[in-house]
All heavy atoms as a GROMACS GRO file, in nm:
protein
  608
    1MET      N    1   8.656   9.674  10.244
    1MET     CA    2   8.785   9.612  10.236
    1MET      C    3   8.770   9.472  10.178
    1MET      O    4   8.697   9.390  10.229
    1MET     CB    5   8.848   9.606  10.376
    1MET     CG    6   8.981   9.536  10.378
    1MET     SD    7   9.054   9.525  10.541
    1MET     CE    8   9.127   9.685  10.554
    2GLU      N    9   8.840   9.447  10.070
    2GLU     CA   10   8.835   9.318  10.003
    2GLU      C   11   8.952   9.232  10.049
    2GLU      O   12   9.068   9.270  10.035
    2GLU     CB   13   8.841   9.337   9.852
    2GLU     CG   14   8.824   9.209   9.776
    2GLU     CD   15   8.825   9.232   9.625
    2GLU    OE1   16   8.816   9.346   9.582
    2GLU    OE2   17   8.837   9.133   9.554
    3LEU      N   18   8.925   9.115  10.105
    3LEU     CA   19   9.029   9.028  10.158
    3LEU      C   20   9.038   8.898  10.078
    3LEU      O   21   9.024   8.789  10.130
    3LEU     CB   22   9.003   8.998  10.306
    3LEU     CG   23   8.996   9.119  10.397
    3LEU    CD1   24   8.959   9.077  10.538
    3LEU    CD2   25   9.129   9.193  10.396
    4THR      N   26   9.063   8.912   9.949
    4THR     CA   27   9.078   8.796   9.862
    4THR      C   28   9.224   8.780   9.823
    4THR      O   29   9.307   8.869   9.846
    4THR     CB   30   8.993   8.811   9.735
    4THR    OG1   31   9.040   8.924   9.663
    4THR    CG2   32   8.846   8.829   9.768
    5ASN      N   33   9.259   8.668   9.763
    5ASN     CA   34   9.397   8.643   9.722
    5ASN      C   35   9.449   8.750   9.626
    5ASN      O   36   9.568   8.778   9.623
    5ASN     CB   37   9.410   8.506   9.657
    5ASN     CG   38   9.401   8.394   9.756
    5ASN    OD1   39   9.421   8.414   9.875
    5ASN    ND2   40   9.371   8.276   9.708
    6THR      N   41   9.361   8.808   9.546
    6THR     CA   42   9.404   8.908   9.449
    6THR      C   43   9.439   9.042   9.515
    6THR      O   44   9.488   9.131   9.449
    6THR     CB   45   9.296   8.931   9.342
    6THR    OG1   46   9.175   8.972   9.406
    6THR    CG2   47   9.272   8.806   9.261
    7SER      N   48   9.414   9.055   9.644
    7SER     CA   49   9.443   9.180   9.715
    7SER      C   50   9.583   9.185   9.773
    7SER      O   51   9.620   9.283   9.834
    7SER     CB   52   9.343   9.199   9.829
    7SER     OG   53   9.212   9.200   9.780
    8TYR      N   54   9.661   9.079   9.757
    8TYR     CA   55   9.791   9.071   9.824
    8TYR      C   56   9.904   9.043   9.726
    8TYR      O   57   9.885   8.975   9.625
    8TYR     CB   58   9.791   8.957   9.928
    8TYR     CG   59   9.688   8.978  10.036
    8TYR    CD1   60   9.564   8.917  10.026
    8TYR    CD2   61   9.715   9.060  10.144
    8TYR    CE1   62   9.469   8.936  10.125
    8TYR    CE2   63   9.620   9.080  10.243
    8TYR     CZ   64   9.497   9.017  10.233
    8TYR     OH   65   9.403   9.037  10.330
    9ILE      N   66  10.021   9.094   9.758
    9ILE     CA   67  10.144   9.062   9.688
    9ILE      C   68  10.241   9.008   9.792
    9ILE      O   69  10.262   9.071   9.896
    9ILE     CB   70  10.203   9.184   9.616
    9ILE    CG1   71  10.109   9.230   9.506
    9ILE    CG2   72  10.341   9.150   9.558
    9ILE    CD1   73  10.154   9.354   9.433
   10ILE      N   74  10.300   8.892   9.765
   10ILE     CA   75  10.396   8.830   9.856
   10ILE      C   76  10.535   8.859   9.803
   10ILE      O   77  10.565   8.830   9.686
   10ILE     CB   78  10.372   8.678   9.864
   10ILE    CG1   79  10.229   8.648   9.908
   10ILE    CG2   80  10.474   8.613   9.957
   10ILE    CD1   81  10.189   8.503   9.890
   11LEU      N   82  10.621   8.913   9.888
   11LEU     CA   83  10.759   8.943   9.851
   11LEU      C   84  10.851   8.853   9.932
   11LEU      O   85  10.844   8.850  10.055
   11LEU     CB   86  10.792   9.088   9.880
   11LEU     CG   87  10.703   9.191   9.811
   11LEU    CD1   88  10.706   9.323   9.882
   11LEU    CD2   89  10.746   9.206   9.668
   12ILE      N   90  10.936   8.778   9.863
   12ILE     CA   91  11.033   8.691   9.927
   12ILE      C   92  11.170   8.728   9.873
   12ILE      O   93  11.188   8.740   9.752
   12ILE     CB   94  11.005   8.542   9.899
   12ILE    CG1   95  10.868   8.503   9.951
   12ILE    CG2   96  11.113   8.455   9.962
   12ILE    CD1   97  10.829   8.361   9.919
   13GLY      N   98  11.266   8.747   9.964
   13GLY     CA   99  11.398   8.782   9.915
   13GLY      C  100  11.503   8.793  10.022
   13GLY      O  101  11.482   8.760  10.138
   14THR      N  102  11.620   8.840   9.979
   14THR     CA  103  11.733   8.868  10.065
   14THR      C  104  11.774   9.012  10.038
   14THR      O  105  11.702   9.086   9.972
   14THR     CB  106  11.852   8.773  10.035
   14THR    OG1  107  11.899   8.800   9.903
   14THR    CG2  108  11.813   8.627  10.045
   15LYS      N  109  11.893   9.048  10.084
   15LYS     CA  110  11.939   9.184  10.058
   15LYS      C  111  11.977   9.202   9.911
   15LYS      O  112  11.986   9.313   9.862
   15LYS     CB  113  12.055   9.222  10.148
   15LYS     CG  114  12.181   9.142  10.125
   15LYS     CD  115  12.291   9.189  10.215
   15LYS     CE  116  12.421   9.115  10.182
   15LYS     NZ  117  12.532   9.165  10.258
   16ASN      N  118  11.999   9.092   9.837
   16ASN     CA  119  12.044   9.099   9.697
   16ASN      C  120  11.936   9.076   9.593
   16ASN      O  121  11.954   9.111   9.478
   16ASN     CB  122  12.156   8.998   9.674
   16ASN     CG  123  12.277   9.028   9.759
   16ASN    OD1  124  12.310   9.143   9.783
   16ASN    ND2  125  12.342   8.925   9.807
   17PHE      N  126  11.824   9.014   9.630
   17PHE     CA  127  11.720   8.987   9.532
   17PHE      C  128  11.584   8.982   9.598
   17PHE      O  129  11.573   8.969   9.719
   17PHE     CB  130  11.747   8.854   9.457
   17PHE     CG  131  11.708   8.732   9.536
   17PHE    CD1  132  11.582   8.676   9.519
   17PHE    CD2  133  11.794   8.674   9.625
   17PHE    CE1  134  11.544   8.563   9.591
   17PHE    CE2  135  11.758   8.561   9.697
   17PHE     CZ  136  11.632   8.506   9.680
   18SER      N  137  11.480   8.993   9.515
   18SER     CA  138  11.343   8.984   9.566
   18SER      C  139  11.255   8.924   9.457
   18SER      O  140  11.266   8.958   9.340
   18SER     CB  141  11.292   9.122   9.604
   18SER     OG  142  11.160   9.113   9.650
   19GLU      N  143  11.169   8.832   9.497
   19GLU     CA  144  11.071   8.771   9.407
   19GLU      C  145  10.933   8.812   9.454
   19GLU      O  146  10.909   8.826   9.573
   19GLU     CB  147  11.083   8.619   9.409
   19GLU     CG  148  11.216   8.569   9.363
   19GLU     CD  149  11.230   8.419   9.378
   19GLU    OE1  150  11.160   8.360   9.461
   19GLU    OE2  151  11.312   8.362   9.304
   20ARG      N  152  10.842   8.831   9.358
   20ARG     CA  153  10.705   8.871   9.390
   20ARG      C  154  10.610   8.761   9.344
   20ARG      O  155  10.625   8.704   9.236
   20ARG     CB  156  10.670   9.002   9.319
   20ARG     CG  157  10.757   9.116   9.362
   20ARG     CD  158  10.719   9.246   9.292
   20ARG     NE  159  10.711   9.237   9.147
   20ARG     CZ  160  10.809   9.272   9.064
   20ARG    NH1  161  10.922   9.316   9.110
   20ARG    NH2  162  10.792   9.264   8.934
   21TYR      N  163  10.510   8.735   9.428
   21TYR     CA  164  10.405   8.637   9.398
   21TYR      C  165  10.271   8.706   9.414
   21TYR      O  166  10.249   8.777   9.512
   21TYR     CB  167  10.412   8.519   9.496
   21TYR     CG  168  10.543   8.444   9.492
   21TYR    CD1  169  10.652   8.489   9.564
   21TYR    CD2  170  10.556   8.330   9.416
   21TYR    CE1  171  10.773   8.421   9.561
   21TYR    CE2  172  10.677   8.260   9.413
   21TYR     CZ  173  10.784   8.307   9.486
   21TYR     OH  174  10.903   8.239   9.482
   22TYR      N  175  10.184   8.688   9.319
   22TYR     CA  176  10.049   8.745   9.330
   22TYR      C  177   9.952   8.665   9.246
   22TYR      O  178   9.991   8.584   9.162
   22TYR     CB  179  10.047   8.893   9.293
   22TYR     CG  180  10.078   8.920   9.147
   22TYR    CD1  181   9.976   8.928   9.054
   22TYR    CD2  182  10.208   8.939   9.105
   22TYR    CE1  183  10.004   8.953   8.921
   22TYR    CE2  184  10.237   8.965   8.973
   22TYR     CZ  185  10.135   8.971   8.882
   22TYR     OH  186  10.163   8.994   8.750
   23ARG      N  187   9.825   8.687   9.272
   23ARG     CA  188   9.720   8.616   9.199
   23ARG      C  189   9.641   8.716   9.115
   23ARG      O  190   9.604   8.823   9.163
   23ARG     CB  191   9.627   8.544   9.297
   23ARG     CG  192   9.521   8.464   9.228
   23ARG     CD  193   9.449   8.374   9.328
   23ARG     NE  194   9.330   8.319   9.269
   23ARG     CZ  195   9.326   8.211   9.192
   23ARG    NH1  196   9.437   8.148   9.165
   23ARG    NH2  197   9.212   8.167   9.142
   24ASN      N  198   9.616   8.678   8.991
   24ASN     CA  199   9.528   8.758   8.906
   24ASN      C  200   9.415   8.668   8.858
   24ASN      O  201   9.395   8.560   8.910
   24ASN     CB  202   9.607   8.822   8.791
   24ASN     CG  203   9.659   8.722   8.691
   24ASN    OD1  204   9.631   8.604   8.698
   24ASN    ND2  205   9.739   8.769   8.598
   25LYS      N  206   9.340   8.712   8.760
   25LYS     CA  207   9.224   8.635   8.713
   25LYS      C  208   9.262   8.497   8.659
   25LYS      O  209   9.186   8.402   8.671
   25LYS     CB  210   9.151   8.714   8.605
   25LYS     CG  211   9.086   8.840   8.657
   25LYS     CD  212   9.021   8.917   8.545
   25LYS     CE  213   8.964   9.046   8.598
   25LYS     NZ  214   8.907   9.128   8.494
   26ALA      N  215   9.380   8.486   8.600
   26ALA     CA  216   9.421   8.361   8.538
   26ALA      C  217   9.488   8.264   8.635
   26ALA      O  218   9.502   8.147   8.605
   26ALA     CB  219   9.517   8.391   8.423
   27GLY      N  220   9.530   8.309   8.751
   27GLY     CA  221   9.596   8.222   8.848
   27GLY      C  222   9.714   8.292   8.914
   27GLY      O  223   9.728   8.413   8.908
   28TRP      N  224   9.802   8.213   8.977
   28TRP     CA  225   9.916   8.267   9.048
   28TRP      C  226  10.031   8.294   8.953
   28TRP      O  227  10.054   8.220   8.858
   28TRP     CB  228   9.964   8.169   9.155
   28TRP     CG  229   9.876   8.168   9.275
   28TRP    CD1  230   9.772   8.085   9.300
   28TRP    CD2  231   9.883   8.259   9.385
   28TRP    NE1  232   9.715   8.116   9.422
   28TRP    CE2  233   9.781   8.223   9.475
   28TRP    CE3  234   9.965   8.366   9.417
   28TRP    CZ2  235   9.760   8.291   9.594
   28TRP    CZ3  236   9.945   8.434   9.535
   28TRP    CH2  237   9.843   8.397   9.622
   29LEU      N  238  10.104   8.404   8.981
   29LEU     CA  239  10.220   8.442   8.902
   29LEU      C  240  10.338   8.468   8.993
   29LEU      O  241  10.323   8.518   9.105
   29LEU     CB  242  10.193   8.570   8.822
   29LEU     CG  243  10.092   8.560   8.709
   29LEU    CD1  244  10.061   8.698   8.656
   29LEU    CD2  245  10.148   8.474   8.598
   30LYS      N  246  10.456   8.437   8.943
   30LYS     CA  247  10.581   8.471   9.011
   30LYS      C  248  10.658   8.563   8.920
   30LYS      O  249  10.674   8.536   8.802
   30LYS     CB  250  10.663   8.345   9.038
   30LYS     CG  251  10.803   8.374   9.088
   30LYS     CD  252  10.886   8.246   9.095
   30LYS     CE  253  11.029   8.275   9.126
   30LYS     NZ  254  11.110   8.153   9.130
   31ILE      N  255  10.706   8.674   8.976
   31ILE     CA  256  10.796   8.764   8.903
   31ILE      C  257  10.933   8.744   8.967
   31ILE      O  258  10.952   8.775   9.084
   31ILE     CB  259  10.753   8.912   8.915
   31ILE    CG1  260  10.607   8.929   8.873
   31ILE    CG2  261  10.846   9.000   8.834
   31ILE    CD1  262  10.579   8.898   8.729
   32SER      N  263  11.027   8.692   8.891
   32SER     CA  264  11.158   8.659   8.946
   32SER      C  265  11.240   8.786   8.968
   32SER      O  266  11.201   8.896   8.929
   32SER     CB  267  11.232   8.565   8.852
   32SER     OG  268  11.274   8.635   8.736
   33ALA      N  269  11.357   8.768   9.028
   33ALA     CA  270  11.448   8.880   9.052
   33ALA      C  271  11.495   8.942   8.921
   33ALA      O  272  11.532   9.059   8.917
   33ALA     CB  273  11.567   8.834   9.134
   34ARG      N  274  11.489   8.866   8.813
   34ARG     CA  275  11.529   8.916   8.681
   34ARG      C  276  11.409   8.959   8.597
   34ARG      O  277  11.417   8.967   8.475
   34ARG     CB  278  11.608   8.810   8.608
   34ARG     CG  279  11.738   8.779   8.678
   34ARG     CD  280  11.818   8.679   8.602
   34ARG     NE  281  11.939   8.649   8.676
   34ARG     CZ  282  12.044   8.591   8.623
   34ARG    NH1  283  12.042   8.554   8.497
   34ARG    NH2  284  12.150   8.567   8.697
   35ASP      N  285  11.295   8.980   8.663
   35ASP     CA  286  11.170   9.025   8.600
   35ASP      C  287  11.111   8.928   8.498
   35ASP      O  288  11.042   8.968   8.406
   35ASP     CB  289  11.187   9.163   8.537
   35ASP     CG  290  11.190   9.272   8.641
   35ASP    OD1  291  11.127   9.255   8.747
   35ASP    OD2  292  11.255   9.376   8.616
   36ARG      N  293  11.139   8.800   8.516
   36ARG     CA  294  11.075   8.698   8.433
   36ARG      C  295  10.946   8.656   8.501
   36ARG      O  296  10.937   8.648   8.623
   36ARG     CB  297  11.167   8.578   8.415
   36ARG     CG  298  11.290   8.613   8.336
   36ARG     CD  299  11.375   8.492   8.315
   36ARG     NE  300  11.495   8.528   8.240
   36ARG     CZ  301  11.607   8.460   8.245
   36ARG    NH1  302  11.616   8.352   8.321
   36ARG    NH2  303  11.710   8.498   8.176
   37THR      N  304  10.844   8.627   8.422
   37THR     CA  305  10.713   8.591   8.475
   37THR      C  306  10.690   8.441   8.457
   37THR      O  307  10.714   8.386   8.349
   37THR     CB  308  10.603   8.669   8.401
   37THR    OG1  309  10.628   8.808   8.415
   37THR    CG2  310  10.466   8.637   8.458
   38PHE      N  311  10.644   8.376   8.564
   38PHE     CA  312  10.615   8.234   8.563
   38PHE      C  313  10.476   8.210   8.619
   38PHE      O  314  10.440   8.266   8.722
   38PHE     CB  315  10.715   8.157   8.650
   38PHE     CG  316  10.858   8.173   8.607
   38PHE    CD1  317  10.937   8.271   8.664
   38PHE    CD2  318  10.912   8.091   8.510
   38PHE    CE1  319  11.069   8.287   8.626
   38PHE    CE2  320  11.044   8.106   8.471
   38PHE     CZ  321  11.123   8.204   8.529
   39ARG      N  322  10.397   8.127   8.552
   39ARG     CA  323  10.269   8.083   8.607
   39ARG      C  324  10.295   7.975   8.710
   39ARG      O  325  10.385   7.892   8.693
   39ARG     CB  326  10.180   8.026   8.497
   39ARG     CG  327  10.135   8.131   8.400
   39ARG     CD  328   9.984   8.140   8.403
   39ARG     NE  329   9.946   8.260   8.332
   39ARG     CZ  330   9.894   8.366   8.391
   39ARG    NH1  331   9.872   8.366   8.519
   39ARG    NH2  332   9.862   8.471   8.322
   40MET      N  333  10.217   7.975   8.817
   40MET     CA  334  10.236   7.878   8.924
   40MET      C  335  10.102   7.828   8.974
   40MET      O  336  10.002   7.898   8.964
   40MET     CB  337  10.313   7.939   9.040
   40MET     CG  338  10.450   7.991   9.005
   40MET     SD  339  10.535   8.055   9.148
   40MET     CE  340  10.598   7.904   9.215
   41THR      N  341  10.102   7.708   9.031
   41THR     CA  342   9.983   7.659   9.100
   41THR      C  343   9.990   7.710   9.244
   41THR      O  344  10.095   7.754   9.291
   41THR     CB  345   9.979   7.505   9.100
   41THR    OG1  346  10.089   7.458   9.178
   41THR    CG2  347   9.985   7.449   8.960
   42ALA      N  348   9.879   7.701   9.314
   42ALA     CA  349   9.876   7.742   9.454
   42ALA      C  350   9.973   7.658   9.536
   42ALA      O  351  10.038   7.708   9.629
   42ALA     CB  352   9.735   7.731   9.509
   43GLU      N  353   9.985   7.531   9.504
   43GLU     CA  354  10.077   7.443   9.577
   43GLU      C  355  10.222   7.485   9.556
   43GLU      O  356  10.303   7.483   9.650
   43GLU     CB  357  10.058   7.298   9.532
   43GLU     CG  358  10.143   7.201   9.610
   43GLU     CD  359  10.118   7.056   9.572
   43GLU    OE1  360  10.044   7.030   9.475
   43GLU    OE2  361  10.172   6.969   9.641
   44GLN      N  362  10.258   7.527   9.436
   44GLN     CA  363  10.393   7.574   9.410
   44GLN      C  364  10.423   7.701   9.488
   44GLN      O  365  10.534   7.717   9.542
   44GLN     CB  366  10.413   7.598   9.260
   44GLN     CG  367  10.420   7.471   9.179
   44GLN     CD  368  10.420   7.497   9.031
   44GLN    OE1  369  10.344   7.583   8.982
   44GLN    NE2  370  10.502   7.425   8.957
   45VAL      N  371  10.328   7.792   9.494
   45VAL     CA  372  10.346   7.915   9.571
   45VAL      C  373  10.369   7.879   9.718
   45VAL      O  374  10.459   7.932   9.784
   45VAL     CB  375  10.226   8.010   9.555
   45VAL    CG1  376  10.238   8.129   9.650
   45VAL    CG2  377  10.214   8.058   9.412
   46LEU      N  378  10.289   7.790   9.770
   46LEU     CA  379  10.302   7.748   9.909
   46LEU      C  380  10.439   7.685   9.934
   46LEU      O  381  10.501   7.709  10.038
   46LEU     CB  382  10.190   7.651   9.945
   46LEU     CG  383  10.172   7.618  10.091
   46LEU    CD1  384  10.142   7.744  10.170
   46LEU    CD2  385  10.061   7.518  10.109
   47ASN      N  386  10.489   7.606   9.841
   47ASN     CA  387  10.621   7.546   9.854
   47ASN      C  388  10.732   7.650   9.858
   47ASN      O  389  10.838   7.626   9.916
   47ASN     CB  390  10.648   7.446   9.741
   47ASN     CG  391  10.570   7.318   9.757
   47ASN    OD1  392  10.529   7.283   9.867
   47ASN    ND2  393  10.548   7.250   9.647
   48HIS      N  394  10.712   7.764   9.797
   48HIS     CA  395  10.810   7.872   9.802
   48HIS      C  396  10.796   7.954   9.930
   48HIS      O  397  10.895   8.001   9.985
   48HIS     CB  398  10.793   7.964   9.681
   48HIS     CG  399  10.843   7.905   9.554
   48HIS    ND1  400  10.937   7.965   9.475
   48HIS    CD2  401  10.812   7.789   9.490
   48HIS    CE1  402  10.963   7.889   9.370
   48HIS    NE2  403  10.885   7.781   9.377
   49VAL      N  404  10.674   7.972   9.977
   49VAL     CA  405  10.647   8.057  10.093
   49VAL      C  406  10.680   7.988  10.226
   49VAL      O  407  10.735   8.051  10.317
   49VAL     CB  408  10.500   8.104  10.091
   49VAL    CG1  409  10.462   8.170  10.221
   49VAL    CG2  410  10.476   8.198   9.974
   50LEU      N  411  10.648   7.861  10.238
   50LEU     CA  412  10.664   7.792  10.366
   50LEU      C  413  10.806   7.794  10.424
   50LEU      O  414  10.822   7.818  10.544
   50LEU     CB  415  10.611   7.649  10.358
   50LEU     CG  416  10.459   7.637  10.358
   50LEU    CD1  417  10.418   7.492  10.345
   50LEU    CD2  418  10.398   7.700  10.480
   51PRO      N  419  10.912   7.768  10.347
   51PRO     CA  420  11.046   7.776  10.407
   51PRO      C  421  11.079   7.915  10.462
   51PRO      O  422  11.145   7.927  10.565
   51PRO     CB  423  11.140   7.740  10.291
   51PRO     CG  424  11.055   7.661  10.199
   51PRO     CD  425  10.917   7.719  10.210
   52ALA      N  426  11.030   8.018  10.397
   52ALA     CA  427  11.055   8.154  10.447
   52ALA      C  428  10.979   8.179  10.576
   52ALA      O  429  11.032   8.238  10.671
   52ALA     CB  430  11.014   8.256  10.341
   53VAL      N  431  10.855   8.133  10.583
   53VAL     CA  432  10.774   8.152  10.704
   53VAL      C  433  10.831   8.069  10.820
   53VAL      O  434  10.836   8.116  10.934
   53VAL     CB  435  10.627   8.112  10.677
   53VAL    CG1  436  10.546   8.112  10.805
   53VAL    CG2  437  10.566   8.207  10.575
   54ALA      N  438  10.878   7.949  10.792
   54ALA     CA  439  10.932   7.862  10.896
   54ALA      C  440  11.069   7.905  10.944
   54ALA      O  441  11.116   7.859  11.048
   54ALA     CB  442  10.938   7.718  10.845
   55GLY      N  443  11.136   7.992  10.869
   55GLY     CA  444  11.269   8.038  10.909
   55GLY      C  445  11.378   7.937  10.881
   55GLY      O  446  11.486   7.943  10.939
   56ILE      N  447  11.352   7.844  10.790
   56ILE     CA  448  11.450   7.739  10.758
   56ILE      C  449  11.571   7.796  10.685
   56ILE      O  450  11.683   7.757  10.712
   56ILE     CB  451  11.384   7.628  10.674
   56ILE    CG1  452  11.280   7.557  10.759
   56ILE    CG2  453  11.486   7.530  10.621
   56ILE    CD1  454  11.196   7.458  10.683
   57LYS      N  455  11.547   7.886  10.593
   57LYS     CA  456  11.657   7.944  10.516
   57LYS      C  457  11.702   8.074  10.582
   57LYS      O  458  11.622   8.168  10.596
   57LYS     CB  459  11.613   7.969  10.371
   57LYS     CG  460  11.580   7.842  10.296
   57LYS     CD  461  11.549   7.871  10.152
   57LYS     CE  462  11.524   7.743  10.077
   57LYS     NZ  463  11.496   7.766   9.936
   58PRO      N  464  11.828   8.082  10.624
   58PRO     CA  465  11.875   8.203  10.690
   58PRO      C  466  11.878   8.323  10.595
   58PRO      O  467  11.900   8.307  10.475
   58PRO     CB  468  12.015   8.167  10.738
   58PRO     CG  469  12.057   8.052  10.654
   58PRO     CD  470  11.932   7.981  10.613
   59ASN      N  471  11.856   8.439  10.648
   59ASN     CA  472  11.860   8.566  10.575
   59ASN      C  473  11.751   8.579  10.469
   59ASN      O  474  11.758   8.666  10.383
   59ASN     CB  475  11.996   8.590  10.510
   59ASN     CG  476  12.107   8.590  10.612
   59ASN    OD1  477  12.091   8.640  10.723
   59ASN    ND2  478  12.220   8.533  10.577
   60LEU      N  479  11.652   8.494  10.471
   60LEU     CA  480  11.540   8.503  10.377
   60LEU      C  481  11.425   8.575  10.446
   60LEU      O  482  11.384   8.538  10.554
   60LEU     CB  483  11.496   8.363  10.333
   60LEU     CG  484  11.405   8.354  10.212
   60LEU    CD1  485  11.476   8.408  10.089
   60LEU    CD2  486  11.366   8.210  10.189
   61THR      N  487  11.377   8.679  10.383
   61THR     CA  488  11.268   8.757  10.442
   61THR      C  489  11.141   8.738  10.360
   61THR      O  490  11.146   8.712  10.240
   61THR     CB  491  11.302   8.907  10.447
   61THR    OG1  492  11.324   8.955  10.314
   61THR    CG2  493  11.424   8.932  10.532
   62ILE      N  494  11.029   8.754  10.426
   62ILE     CA  495  10.900   8.747  10.359
   62ILE      C  496  10.817   8.866  10.404
   62ILE      O  497  10.818   8.903  10.521
   62ILE     CB  498  10.828   8.614  10.386
   62ILE    CG1  499  10.701   8.603  10.303
   62ILE    CG2  500  10.799   8.595  10.533
   62ILE    CD1  501  10.645   8.465  10.293
   63LYS      N  502  10.750   8.927  10.309
   63LYS     CA  503  10.666   9.043  10.337
   63LYS      C  504  10.540   9.029  10.253
   63LYS      O  505  10.546   8.986  10.138
   63LYS     CB  506  10.741   9.171  10.300
   63LYS     CG  507  10.666   9.298  10.327
   63LYS     CD  508  10.751   9.419  10.288
   63LYS     CE  509  10.672   9.546  10.308
   63LYS     NZ  510  10.748   9.663  10.267
   64VAL      N  511  10.427   9.064  10.310
   64VAL     CA  512  10.300   9.060  10.238
   64VAL      C  513  10.244   9.200  10.235
   64VAL      O  514  10.231   9.264  10.338
   64VAL     CB  515  10.200   8.964  10.305
   64VAL    CG1  516  10.068   8.963  10.230
   64VAL    CG2  517  10.258   8.823  10.312
   65GLU      N  518  10.213   9.249  10.114
   65GLU     CA  519  10.156   9.382  10.097
   65GLU      C  520  10.010   9.371  10.055
   65GLU      O  521   9.976   9.289   9.971
   65GLU     CB  522  10.233   9.462   9.992
   65GLU     CG  523  10.376   9.490  10.029
   65GLU     CD  524  10.449   9.566   9.919
   65GLU    OE1  525  10.392   9.584   9.808
   65GLU    OE2  526  10.563   9.604   9.944
   66TYR      N  527   9.927   9.454  10.115
   66TYR     CA  528   9.785   9.459  10.080
   66TYR      C  529   9.764   9.572   9.980
   66TYR      O  530   9.814   9.683  10.000
   66TYR     CB  531   9.701   9.481  10.205
   66TYR     CG  532   9.554   9.503  10.173
   66TYR    CD1  533   9.474   9.395  10.139
   66TYR    CD2  534   9.498   9.628  10.176
   66TYR    CE1  535   9.340   9.413  10.108
   66TYR    CE2  536   9.365   9.648  10.145
   66TYR     CZ  537   9.286   9.540  10.111
   66TYR     OH  538   9.155   9.559  10.080
   67HIS      N  539   9.691   9.546   9.875
   67HIS     CA  540   9.656   9.646   9.775
   67HIS      C  541   9.504   9.643   9.756
   67HIS      O  542   9.451   9.544   9.707
   67HIS     CB  543   9.726   9.618   9.643
   67HIS     CG  544   9.874   9.631   9.653
   67HIS    ND1  545   9.937   9.751   9.642
   67HIS    CD2  546   9.970   9.539   9.676
   67HIS    CE1  547  10.067   9.733   9.655
   67HIS    NE2  548  10.090   9.605   9.677
   68ALA      N  549   9.438   9.751   9.795
   68ALA     CA  550   9.292   9.757   9.787
   68ALA      C  551   9.244   9.739   9.643
   68ALA      O  552   9.152   9.663   9.616
   68ALA     CB  553   9.241   9.888   9.845
   69ALA      N  554   9.304   9.810   9.553
   69ALA     CA  555   9.270   9.796   9.410
   69ALA      C  556   9.392   9.742   9.341
   69ALA      O  557   9.482   9.815   9.302
   69ALA     CB  558   9.231   9.930   9.352
   70ASN      N  559   9.399   9.610   9.327
   70ASN     CA  560   9.516   9.546   9.268
   70ASN      C  561   9.523   9.580   9.120
   70ASN      O  562   9.436   9.546   9.042
   70ASN     CB  563   9.509   9.395   9.288
   70ASN     CG  564   9.639   9.328   9.257
   70ASN    OD1  565   9.725   9.385   9.191
   70ASN    ND2  566   9.655   9.208   9.305
   71VAL      N  567   9.629   9.648   9.078
   71VAL     CA  568   9.646   9.690   8.939
   71VAL      C  569   9.700   9.578   8.852
   71VAL      O  570   9.707   9.593   8.732
   71VAL     CB  571   9.740   9.813   8.929
   71VAL    CG1  572   9.680   9.933   8.999
   71VAL    CG2  573   9.876   9.780   8.988
   72ARG      N  574   9.732   9.464   8.908
   72ARG     CA  575   9.791   9.354   8.832
   72ARG      C  576   9.684   9.256   8.778
   72ARG      O  577   9.719   9.153   8.725
   72ARG     CB  578   9.891   9.279   8.916
   72ARG     CG  579  10.008   9.365   8.955
   72ARG     CD  580  10.124   9.276   8.990
   72ARG     NE  581  10.244   9.351   9.014
   72ARG     CZ  582  10.332   9.381   8.921
   72ARG    NH1  583  10.314   9.342   8.798
   72ARG    NH2  584  10.441   9.449   8.950
   73ASN      N  585   9.557   9.286   8.791
   73ASN     CA  586   9.453   9.196   8.744
   73ASN      C  587   9.454   9.179   8.593
   73ASN      O  588   9.395   9.086   8.541
   73ASN     CB  589   9.315   9.244   8.790
   73ASN     CG  590   9.289   9.209   8.934
   73ASN    OD1  591   9.347   9.114   8.986
   73ASN    ND2  592   9.206   9.284   8.999
   74ASP      N  593   9.519   9.269   8.522
   74ASP     CA  594   9.516   9.262   8.376
   74ASP      C  595   9.625   9.171   8.320
   74ASP      O  596   9.627   9.144   8.202
   74ASP     CB  597   9.532   9.401   8.316
   74ASP     CG  598   9.662   9.468   8.359
   74ASP    OD1  599   9.716   9.430   8.465
   74ASP    OD2  600   9.706   9.559   8.290
   75LEU      N  601   9.717   9.120   8.402
   75LEU     CA  602   9.826   9.035   8.350
   75LEU      C  603   9.781   8.892   8.334
   75LEU      O  604   9.707   8.839   8.404
   75LEU     CB  605   9.946   9.042   8.444
   75LEU     CG  606  10.017   9.175   8.448
   75LEU    CD1  607  10.130   9.169   8.551
   75LEU    CD2  608  10.072   9.213   8.314
   0.00000   0.00000   0.00000
């Protein structure tokens, strides 16, 4: 079992939208609700994740998925 950053996808959203965050060989990426791709630093990802984890924004959910063989390494 590989427990590295590239093994996880972070999903943040509401009932109307969902954003995905993951790490590949080049760094962190965000896939917006409109399927646009943005490069991010680790600090930027943390700034997006922390309000969801703290429960500051109502109706915002966070989910983390584990993928043993991450197919997104090629992006």
